[in-house]
KOLVEXSE-27864 format. One record per atom (N, C-alpha, C): x, y, z; residue in three letters. Coordinates in steps of 0.001 Angstrom, whole numbers, plus 500000, padded with zeros to 6 digits. Atoms other than C-alpha are relative to their C-alpha. Example, Ala and Ser with C-alpha at 12.3 -4.5 7.8 and 13.67 -1.06 7.14 Angstrom:
% KOLVEXSE-27864
500890498810500000ALA512300495500507800ALA500900501200500000ALA499180498810499940SER513670498940507140SER499230501090500730SER
% end
This chain:
% KOLVEXSE-27864
498706500702500822UNK035411090128228504UNK499594500632498089UNK500193499396501629UNK035647092110224530UNK499962498922499082UNK500671500901501058UNK033971090030222136UNK501333500031498434UNK499240499621501447UNK036800089277218908UNK498973499920498921UNK500783499764500854UNK035494090490215813UNK500395500372498587UNK499263499906501613UNK038320091048213220UNK501073499301500161UNK498889500768499703UNK041030088305212925UNK500784499875498535UNK499965500313500905UNK043439088047210495UNK501375498975499810UNK499647500922500050UNK045627085097209503UNK500835500029498782UNK498996499217500081UNK048820085065207988UNK500653497951498997UNK499130500707500246UNK051291081605206495UNK501354499814499513UNK498502499092500265UNK054922081992206522UNK500658498541500582UNK498855501311500354UNK057818079684205919UNK500033499641498760UNK499719500872500403UNK058101076841203987UNK498741499627499511UNK501529499917500077UNK054722076072201922UNK499980498086500726UNK500442501273499526UNK053029072737203065UNK498984498937499997UNK501686500548499763UNK050334070456202523UNK499154499783501517UNK500583499382499105UNK047423071010204781UNK499831501382500516UNK499948498498499894UNK048008074957204831UNK498799500348499818UNK501373499681500257UNK044811075510202821UNK498600499954500750UNK501323500604498800UNK042721073091204897UNK500390500431501702UNK499803499079499460UNK044075075345207625UNK499242501000500617UNK500539498425500358UNK043020078376206279UNK498124499634500253UNK501146500469499807UNK039830076667205855UNK499407499769501072UNK500244500594498716UNK039488075177209411UNK499882501698500587UNK500636498785499376UNK039465079140210803UNK499235500867499933UNK501417498946500572UNK037607080798208464UNK499201499437500056UNK500833500306500254UNK035212078957208377UNK499080499627502021UNK500883500059498983UNK034755078191211899UNK499789501341500272UNK500173498647499418UNK035549082079212817UNK498644500903499157UNK501198499293501329UNK032815083175209885UNK498593499417501221UNK501358500710499066UNK030102080730212041UNK499857500516501157UNK500784499716498976UNK030243082664214592UNK500561501339500044UNK500227498064500133UNK030447086514213319UNK501134500359499851UNK498832499023500466UNK033981087035212937UNK500232500023498571UNK499836499786501789UNK035288088828209893UNK501234499220499806UNK498227501192500019UNK038819087211208996UNK500788500551498485UNK499248499520500568UNK041177088646207495UNK501344498979499061UNK498833500985500110UNK043908087283205099UNK501270500739499442UNK499484498768500436UNK047306088914204930UNK501434498923498162UNK499152500897501391UNK049746087457200967UNK501392500119500935UNK498513500527499617UNK053176085973201469UNK500749500622501258UNK500046500464498887UNK053437085355205072UNK500329502241500724UNK499896498738499513UNK054889088798207194UNK500381501415499387UNK499692498844500548UNK055749090959204534UNK498589500651499452UNK501373500247500204UNK052464090913203594UNK498936501309501110UNK500886499039498695UNK051220092704207024UNK500901501124499566UNK499805498414500469UNK053859095275206547UNK499847500683498752UNK501127499089501797UNK052884096239203066UNK498413499845499811UNK501236500188499661UNK049316095720204037UNK499115499883498914UNK500530500636500801UNK048793093312201833UNK498431499024500131UNK500417500211499263UNK045650092151203143UNK498148499557499412UNK501708499984500934UNK042147090600201423UNK498944498936500740UNK500991500858498871UNK038850089053202840UNK499860498389499983UNK500236501363499182UNK038142085548204016UNK498753499854500090UNK501310500220499530UNK034690085385203068UNK500029498380499702UNK500614502399500951UNK032730081375202232UNK500257500220498511UNK499278500461501594UNK033576081573198946UNK501616499705499892UNK498781500451500335UNK037033082201199284UNK500529498993500435UNK499260501595498923UNK037468079318201679UNK499379499119499204UNK500685501334501054UNK035363076941199123UNK500661499378499501UNK499066501035500852UNK037067074237197753UNK501173499567499817UNK497854499299499415UNK041033075405199569UNK499594498298500394UNK499869501621498425UNK040056071242201849UNK501163499576498798UNK498907500654500961UNK042263069855198974UNK500895500474499686UNK499735499688500476UNK044314072079197689UNK501615500266500821UNK498917499510499077UNK048119072179198536UNK500586501123500154UNK499274497825500304UNK050589075238198870UNK498613500704501188UNK500386499103499342UNK048803078156200330UNK499402501226499485UNK500772499040500663UNK046000080500198533UNK500607500948500660UNK499323498589498625UNK047835083324201397UNK501464500184498994UNK499236499970500692UNK051151082640199095UNK501198500227501597UNK499411500006498548UNK054129082717202035UNK501330501090499540UNK498294499090500463UNK057532084177202675UNK500909499139501113UNK498650500108498847UNK060666083723204998UNK500355501418500596UNK500102498516499028UNK060439087171206040UNK500416499848501235UNK499547499850498082UNK062072087770209853UNK499766502005500115UNK500341498831499013UNK060076091268211411UNK500113500912500359UNK498625499064499302UNK062685092601212951UNK501307500129499703UNK499179499962500888UNK065189091860210187UNK499161499916498165UNK500528499569500948UNK063422092929207340UNK500831500539498151UNK499671498802500942UNK064831093804203297UNK499067500889499965UNK500828498758501060UNK063457097075202348UNK500434500989499644UNK498609498764500355UNK064866099418200408UNK501304499164499225UNK498954499963499794UNK067712097054199609UNK500869500036501703UNK500142499682498966UNK068267097641203321UNK499913499213501120UNK500409500306499292UNK067859095780206599UNK499530500378501047UNK500898498891498687UNK065297097474208962UNK499107498949500984UNK501170500726498740UNK063031096300212137UNK498720500618499557UNK501603499506500294UNK059357096163211184UNK498708499392500270UNK501333500940499408UNK057797095009213581UNK499166501208500842UNK501055498689499304UNK056020098447214947UNK499659500094498916UNK500314499882501038UNK055213098957211366UNK499071498845499826UNK501176501266500300UNK053421095186211375UNK498419500337501373UNK501184500027499281UNK051730096664215011UNK499041500853499205UNK501195499060500620UNK050202099673213111UNK499586499973499262UNK500889500132501331UNK048977097698210230UNK498909498946500625UNK500262500548499010UNK047677095683213212UNK498848500856500089UNK500875499142499069UNK045573098191214564UNK499367500741498732UNK500765499454500641UNK044716100084211299UNK499056499263498866UNK500806500547500858UNK042929097110210073UNK498989499198500888UNK501677500230498826UNK040694096454214078UNK500606498938500185UNK500258501155499744UNK042117093241214393UNK500459499759501175UNK499638500910499089UNK041775091469217384UNK500558498942500014UNK499266500871499517UNK044094089254217257UNK500916499364497489UNK499075499591501011UNK046679087830214241UNK500208498646500489UNK500041501377500103UNK046766083879213546UNK501371499721498996UNK499564500466501018UNK049976082858211999UNK500634498318500035UNK500353501452500876UNK050445079268210237UNK501876499400499884UNK498661500892500090UNK054363077543210326UNK500366499724501052UNK499232500666500025UNK057336076565211443UNK500295500184501502UNK499671498947498377UNK059713077693213951UNK500574500999499940UNK499691498387500537UNK061209080606212270UNK498421500875500361UNK501081499292499977UNK057445081411212331UNK500199500169501543UNK500277499514498568UNK057114081140216129UNK501308500460500427UNK498815498565499685UNK060592083272216658UNK498900501128499900UNK500652498858500634UNK058663085652214798UNK498733500680500246UNK500879499405499687UNK055482085326216190UNK499885500546501773UNK499955499457498959UNK056897085771219551UNK500651501192500043UNK499438498371500029UNK058389089013218720UNK499007501294500048UNK501656499046499537UNK054928090420218090UNK499216499626501160UNK500102500483498635UNK054005088571221228UNK500741500967501034UNK499221499529499917UNK056309090673222497UNK500199502265500427UNK499814498967500577UNK055345094077220611UNK498487500238500550UNK501316499209499094UNK051719093941222416UNK498758499219499467UNK501182501108500793UNK049598091148219837UNK499746499604500723UNK500989501608499510UNK047214089296220205UNK500462498739499094UNK499754500283500849UNK048352086426218822UNK500049498278500369UNK499936501447499854UNK047904082397218417UNK500355499316498268UNK499029500154501250UNK050101080260216172UNK499456497829499520UNK500224501564500363UNK049477076592214628UNK501181499149499529UNK498889500403500188UNK052112074548214055UNK499946499177498442UNK499850500648501728UNK053010073316210340UNK501666499885499495UNK498587500348500176UNK056335071577209076UNK500058499117499434UNK499291501573500551UNK057383068419207150UNK500813500248501100UNK499181500293498775UNK060048068541209640UNK499635499022501347UNK501059499912498375UNK057442067837212841UNK501712500176500594UNK498504499605499819UNK060926069303214284UNK499372501323500926UNK500584498740499287UNK058343071798216482UNK499895499919501230UNK500317499907498815UNK058225071810220361UNK499075499269500554UNK500868499442499601UNK055780070782222283UNK498396498844499770UNK500885500475500998UNK053479069094219392UNK499992498556499489UNK499584501631500668UNK053117065501218753UNK500108499738498204UNK499817499903500892UNK053014066271215154UNK499690501301498906UNK500053498616499927UNK052462069162213025UNK499650499833497976UNK500612499955501242UNK050641070202209466UNK500525499403498939UNK499975500484500953UNK052041068500206528UNK501065498378499775UNK499349501609499187UNK054143065413208234UNK499378499027499348UNK500744500941500834UNK051845062970207142UNK500205499889498512UNK499475499155501427UNK051968064281203523UNK500885499534499774UNK498916499989500825UNK055285064695203108UNK501110498353500179UNK499461501106499616UNK056169061314205039UNK499361498894499242UNK501144501343501583UNK053476059219202247UNK500800499647498630UNK498982499289501755UNK055701061171199088UNK501570499322500346UNK498668500447499321UNK059044059886200847UNK499657498599499537UNK499946501940500412UNK057627056090201191UNK499510499681498967UNK500409500194501280UNK056013056017198154UNK501560499697499263UNK498591499973500570UNK059798057140196492UNK500706498649500287UNK499091500370499615UNK061472054994198741UNK499417498378499250UNK500986501189500613UNK058341051700197220UNK501031500228498963UNK499526500475501761UNK059708052135193612UNK501486500480499825UNK498181499534500097UNK063344053156194534UNK500216498140499863UNK499874501564500131UNK063384049075195354UNK500281499357499345UNK500523500794501451UNK062584048233191885UNK500823500042498891UNK499231499078500588UNK065513050200190272UNK501444498833500806UNK499245500531500045UNK067687048776192740UNK500416498157499816UNK500239501382500182UNK066438045193192655UNK500823499540498829UNK499824500140501228UNK067298044966188722UNK501165500609499935UNK498574500352500807UNK070456046160188286UNK501213499988501529UNK499015500841498881UNK071550044941192050UNK500795501460500571UNK499258498388499261UNK073049049101193817UNK499290500305501173UNK500207498830498665UNK072751050828196501UNK499254501235499542UNK501029498935500492UNK070062053416196013UNK500575501093501532UNK499806499293498578UNK070727056425198725UNK498664501018499480UNK501511498706500570UNK067219058446198565UNK500707501338501023UNK500407499333498634UNK067690061721200620UNK499168501180500074UNK501378499389499503UNK064875063155202412UNK500388501019500956UNK500024498456499050UNK064322066761203916UNK500061499679501343UNK499628499505497587UNK065732067441207961UNK500485499868499676UNK499495499520499638UNK067914069526208297UNK500674499709500932UNK499064499763498634UNK068333069295212030UNK498912499020500544UNK500578501263499827UNK065470066453212602UNK500370498644499161UNK500066500429501166UNK065258063498211052UNK498694498824499784UNK501633501196499717UNK061165062086211837UNK499380499688498321UNK499922500442501033UNK060882062140207876UNK500603498841499613UNK499211501340500843UNK063853059756206961UNK499317498939500531UNK499825501303498984UNK063313057607209946UNK498423499408499618UNK501824500479500216UNK058927057474209550UNK500729499425498430UNK499206500544501373UNK060093056575205600UNK500111499319499641UNK499156500710500080UNK062751054804205748UNK498949498479500991UNK500389501646500130UNK060883052316208237UNK498724499539498782UNK501632500727500892UNK057475052246206262UNK500414499599498723UNK500156501091501571UNK059316052021203132UNK501157499157499751UNK498717500936499956UNK061750048707204160UNK501311501001499543UNK498132500744500412UNK065065050278203641UNK500843499801500873UNK499076500149499084UNK067868049383204679UNK500824500393501005UNK499080498968499513UNK070000051803205904UNK499143501833500285UNK500381498597499695UNK068573054809207985UNK501269501542500736UNK498990498842499152UNK070735058131208848UNK499282500798499932UNK501433498597499380UNK068894061158210781UNK501357500659500432UNK499277498980498295UNK070614064135212904UNK500489499326500165UNK499550499996498242UNK070320062808215859UNK501389499006500245UNK499172500570500123UNK073017060339214703UNK500990499497499166UNK499116499827501245UNK076164061067213675UNK500850498007499822UNK499487501059500639UNK077523057887210988UNK501119499469500428UNK498288500708500116UNK080408055735210874UNK499546498770498566UNK499870501045501152UNK080496054658206881UNK500366499190500069UNK500045500835500592UNK081658051930207431UNK499952498811500748UNK501401501371499673UNK079242050369209428UNK499105499851499329UNK500381500154501148UNK077226050982206829UNK500136499258498594UNK499055500999501023UNK079331049445204150UNK499834498846500561UNK500181501188499339UNK079552046452207026UNK498122499576499351UNK501432500315500209UNK075882046204206752UNK499495498914498953UNK500252500431502149UNK075463046243202496UNK501410498760500090UNK499365501344500453UNK078218043704202442UNK499731498427501172UNK500721502355499849UNK076477040745204808UNK498694499950499401UNK501066499980499958UNK073328041872203220UNK500088499040498409UNK499531500534500753UNK075393040814199875UNK500814498532500079UNK499710501064499559UNK076772037640201452UNK498559499550500642UNK500985500601500209UNK073246036537202441UNK499477499858498763UNK501134500248500819UNK072047036698198917UNK499184501501499201UNK500762498067500449UNK070987040134198721UNK500965500903498657UNK498774499265500478UNK073001042159196518UNK499094501391499284UNK500258498555500000UNK070942045915196767UNK499873499774501523UNK500074498871498859UNK070366048476199395UNK499678500622499944UNK500432498744499745UNK068142051269200340UNK500797500638501005UNK499552498892498995UNK069603054117202262UNK498788501707499794UNK500380498793500171UNK067441056557203345UNK500683500902500853UNK499699499086499447UNK069065059569204372UNK499563501564500206UNK501113498351499840UNK067742063001206227UNK501772500589499380UNK499215499192499973UNK069731065766204806UNK501195500171500674UNK499181499210498400UNK071012067130207965UNK501305498675500833UNK498423501522499321UNK072984063302209059UNK501167500356499461UNK498385499565500451UNK076655063884208921UNK500512498233500930UNK499292501886499342UNK079459060795209797UNK500112500902501473UNK500299499482497882UNK080341061146213757UNK501204501006499487UNK498731498668499730UNK083985062686212243UNK499421502098499816UNK501131498889499593UNK081574065535211353UNK499349500846500529UNK500297500398498488UNK079926065348213926UNK500582501105500712UNK498890499414499195UNK082785066537215847UNK499873500743499473UNK499508498690500304UNK084123069358214024UNK498792501157500062UNK501687499375499672UNK079999070864214060UNK500574500763501042UNK499517499884499621UNK080659070644217266UNK500962501051500752UNK499060498993499427UNK083414072329218153UNK500091501015499184UNK499459499199500993UNK083446074612215256UNK498639501481500960UNK500820499132499420UNK080138075611217479UNK500239500920500937UNK500040499547498946UNK081503075832220376UNK500744501069500419UNK498942499331500439UNK084463078330219491UNK498691501028499336UNK500986498649500302UNK081534080742218278UNK499450500252500455UNK500696499640498805UNK079960080353221089UNK500918500431501018UNK499171499603499190UNK082879081092223681UNK500653501547499904UNK499047498976501008UNK084191083431220647UNK499062501688500878UNK499717498499499428UNK084342087590222497UNK500642500889499025UNK499855499430501055UNK086210089197220083UNK499254500184498907UNK500526499939501630UNK084677090571216546UNK500954499344498971UNK499109500645500809UNK087726089087214965UNK499607498564499947UNK500131501367499421UNK087411085184216821UNK498784499878499406UNK501096500454500035UNK084059085225216444UNK499643500069498773UNK499958499614501595UNK084198086314212316UNK500442498069499603UNK499393501094500500UNK086438083285212066UNK499070498788500367UNK500789501579499617UNK084310080650213912UNK498886500203499261UNK501061499894501649UNK081458081913211708UNK500449499339498817UNK499485500742500557UNK083426081169209201UNK499992498731499622UNK500011501322499909UNK084443077674210087UNK498800499337499751UNK501317500425500088UNK080566077068210504UNK499276499633498203UNK500422499885500857UNK079968078217206907UNK501125499289499072UNK499590501192501059UNK082840075975205417UNK499356498598499978UNK500383501036500352UNK081482073200207001UNK498452499123498810UNK501628500038500927UNK077830073953205623UNK500598499642498837UNK499200500553501288UNK079924074051202272UNK499272498769499808UNK498829501052500520UNK081407070727202684UNK498626498928500270UNK501254501646500350UNK077617069000203632UNK499122500308499608UNK500365500153500930UNK076180070116201136UNK500184499080498994UNK499623500990500946UNK077643067782199315UNK499313498206500551UNK499868501230498557UNK077326065154202537UNK499649498325498754UNK500964501246500541UNK074623062984200041UNK501099498825499006UNK499184500814500732UNK076972062231197243UNK501222499177500456UNK498538500258499094UNK080169061837199120UNK500002498316500486UNK500175500971499184UNK078457059253201336UNK499560498857498462UNK500816501226500919UNK077358057485197965UNK501288499346499474UNK498442501300500840UNK081036057167196397UNK500801499660500957UNK499759500516498191UNK082134056494200005UNK499436498596499739UNK500818501251500498UNK079778053418199625UNK500573499239498743UNK499748500851501394UNK080285052237195922UNK501696499703500585UNK498152500386500352UNK084521052090196725UNK499835499248500828UNK499747500606498880UNK084004050277200101UNK499279498924499998UNK500977501394499536UNK081268047390199385UNK500016499916498196UNK499875500669501761UNK081789047231194779UNK498900500930499950UNK501252500516500948UNK078469047716194038UNK499801501062499447UNK500505499343500551UNK077357049967191868UNK498857501146501006UNK500371499447498592UNK075565053278194420UNK499306501058498834UNK500563498727501281UNK073448056516192706UNK498289500142501481UNK501077499319499207UNK071277059245194385UNK499173500178499382UNK501360499086500891UNK067862060372194219UNK499984501336500970UNK500112498513499290UNK067441063958195799UNK498006499539499857UNK501690499887500140UNK063263063899196659UNK499920501391500081UNK499923498725500155UNK063829067233197405UNK498724500615500092UNK501639499459499999UNK060537070033196842UNK498476499101499667UNK501914500757500387UNK058053067207195583UNK499768499920501525UNK501046500009498451UNK057764066364199219UNK499538500926500719UNK500818499201499541UNK056065069399200033UNK499017500111498949UNK501013499530501182UNK053754069564196801UNK498813498716500512UNK501493501014500423UNK050247068016195704UNK499066499770501263UNK500746499950499152UNK047178067476197490UNK500302499397501335UNK499568499661498432UNK047215067210201751UNK499420498321500235UNK500755501376499452UNK046277063303203102UNK499190500333501173UNK500674499148499070UNK043322063165205131UNK500204499594500572UNK500121499251499326UNK045202062844207663UNK500075501634500782UNK499243498494499522UNK046652066234207671UNK499013500831499422UNK501175499068499415UNK043068068058206922UNK499087499201501220UNK500870499743498863UNK041758066461209465UNK500984500852501359UNK499615498799498677UNK044307067782211773UNK500492501554499769UNK500029498956499784UNK044494070566210132UNK498821500885500291UNK501004499658499545UNK040642070840210868UNK499827500437501225UNK499971499603498911UNK040962070392214459UNK501030501366500251UNK499322498818499433UNK044054072695214970UNK499338501462499291UNK500583499087500128UNK041854075072213283UNK499316500505500645UNK501309499526498860UNK038660075044215093UNK500390499613501112UNK499502499530498164UNK040721074533218222UNK500478501506500578UNK499937497942500002UNK042206078247217366UNK498976500975499947UNK501346498441499791UNK038617079702217064UNK499628499819501035UNK501315500347498071UNK037652078090220844UNK500739501232500533UNK499059499424499510UNK040845079545221801UNK499926502024499662UNK500167498002500126UNK040164083678220357UNK499206499521500318UNK501048499435499408UNK037097083399221654UNK499795500459501857UNK499914499665498447UNK038209082603225188UNK501266501282500323UNK498412499133500117UNK041276085203224367UNK500966499391500842UNK498735501000499317UNK043657082829225636UNK501097500153498766UNK498947499402500707UNK046296084814223227UNK501336499364500930UNK498326500073499512UNK050085083896222849UNK500515498689500536UNK499741501232500573UNK049428080219222093UNK500277499533498956UNK500173500803501464UNK049983077629219389UNK499145498961500611UNK500762500950499749UNK047802075318219442UNK500545497886499672UNK499358501306500150UNK049285071589219562UNK499133498636500433UNK500849501178499892UNK048336067936219657UNK501075499794500775UNK499348500466499025UNK049380066235223247UNK499337498851500151UNK501363501543499561UNK047903062649223796UNK499347499742498933UNK501032500282501139UNK045754063020220514UNK499033500911500039UNK500837498060500470UNK044285066092221472UNK500875501001499973UNK499258498953500878UNK044741069134220367UNK499634501025501671UNK500545499404498766UNK045782071677223865UNK500881501278499728UNK499164498762499892UNK047144075471224094UNK501304499921500573UNK498745500292499610UNK050642075376224949UNK501058501533499669UNK499760498221500012UNK052801079280225426UNK500816499933498270UNK499030499592500760UNK054632080497222198UNK501395499832500591UNK499254499587499571UNK056843081257224191UNK500889499055500640UNK499241501935500208UNK057850077410225125UNK500587499745498955UNK499809500915501967UNK057595076876221187UNK501367500212499676UNK498886499251501236UNK060110079478219909UNK501258499835500026UNK498582500058499653UNK063584079148219842UNK500708498427500074UNK499402501670499814UNK063477074756220239UNK499735499687499193UNK500560501008501187UNK063890071949218205UNK499457498657500584UNK500434501353499942UNK061846068561218624UNK501126498812499392UNK499279500627500266UNK064954065985217892UNK499187498956500376UNK500125501157499440UNK064526062643217992UNK500710499264501473UNK499267500603498558UNK064954060818221423UNK500672499242499786UNK499273501703499557UNK067384058028222149UNK499243498550499879UNK501049501480499572UNK064494055615223221UNK498584500404498964UNK501332500872501569UNK061973056372220286UNK499560499145500216UNK501123501213500503UNK059334053752220242UNK500918499363497655UNK498995499946501713UNK060413054568215615UNK500913499407499831UNK498555500158500031UNK064044053973216356UNK500098498403500344UNK500312501527498998UNK063769050308218651UNK499177499336498989UNK500775501057500654UNK060744049236215939UNK501298499390499161UNK499107499747501843UNK063834050192212829UNK501500498877500147UNK498905501377500278UNK066683047538214825UNK499856499138500128UNK500134501513499940UNK064272045107215793UNK499914499077498993UNK500255501296501757UNK063669044038211599UNK501648500465499537UNK499126500560500225UNK067396044397211583UNK500458501210499320UNK499710498742500664UNK067433048113210020UNK501615500646500224UNK499633499177499597UNK070739049795210173UNK500250501395500203UNK500090498652499559UNK071645053386211856UNK500788500626499895UNK498195499603499866UNK075235053972210811UNK500334499899501475UNK499155500726499051UNK076276052619214277UNK500404498050500135UNK
% end
């Protein structure tokens, strides 16, 4: 078996707390085994443009606690990258630079899009291993991902602080939490922060049910409520419209028909972009209470990683090097049953881990009388 001597590493997609901890883990474990480590700047574009930097022990020192990524990141897709104003397939260039740098393997840290891009490189013949990173916690086949714990803690602290204003001014406070397709972050932070209403994309809501839950609280003497809502949460009415538009797009055969179906989805997305504000106004009208919106936004992705994320990143990164030495490529290092295991990238790419209807977190929320919008 040929020994792995040189590896590349990149971070792609949105930044996330714990990326530097993972870079450090992969780098230090590899260097201790005599493997040279090359970092590529700004995601897959760095590999296309050959923006390579050596990662020695000095470069890795002191980064465990730092948020973001020392390598930078980007959302470029190798098969559809903007070059000189035109969209081009650059997977061939990536393969060429992979060989030019004499790499034996490439380690990619990222979320759903990164895993689809990594699979394209696997199909191009590159030896790739991935680590799951996203604050949304929606990567398939892993129980958790780098950044989720930190972001959930930040969102929880924000909800904790919003209680003071909600209570003092007898208001409804609607806190929008990240999570476009999956509601893990809103659900976890909502439960931990004691939100009275939690809305997630997996459960289309009825605004009247939410209003009644808030009115019920008022009747029992509690004149404020906290609503934790994932950015991707939709009403049942909008959910049906999305499903219908998506179905039309899938069934469309002619070019004009496909374009019309795509435009319908774009219009729905545009409407959805103001959904939290609209929800706030509707709750004001239905309950007679003032409502205010707080959009947590990118603050959830910033700052130093939690101890849990540092530990997770170190476990995933060091296991990655074990797989490199065993030449077990085409794998993502996942967490299953509390331990790190390899799973095929092919089984992860293109899939989304949603909250199952019978998940214990949902049951716990119901048992403490949290309204889930239905």
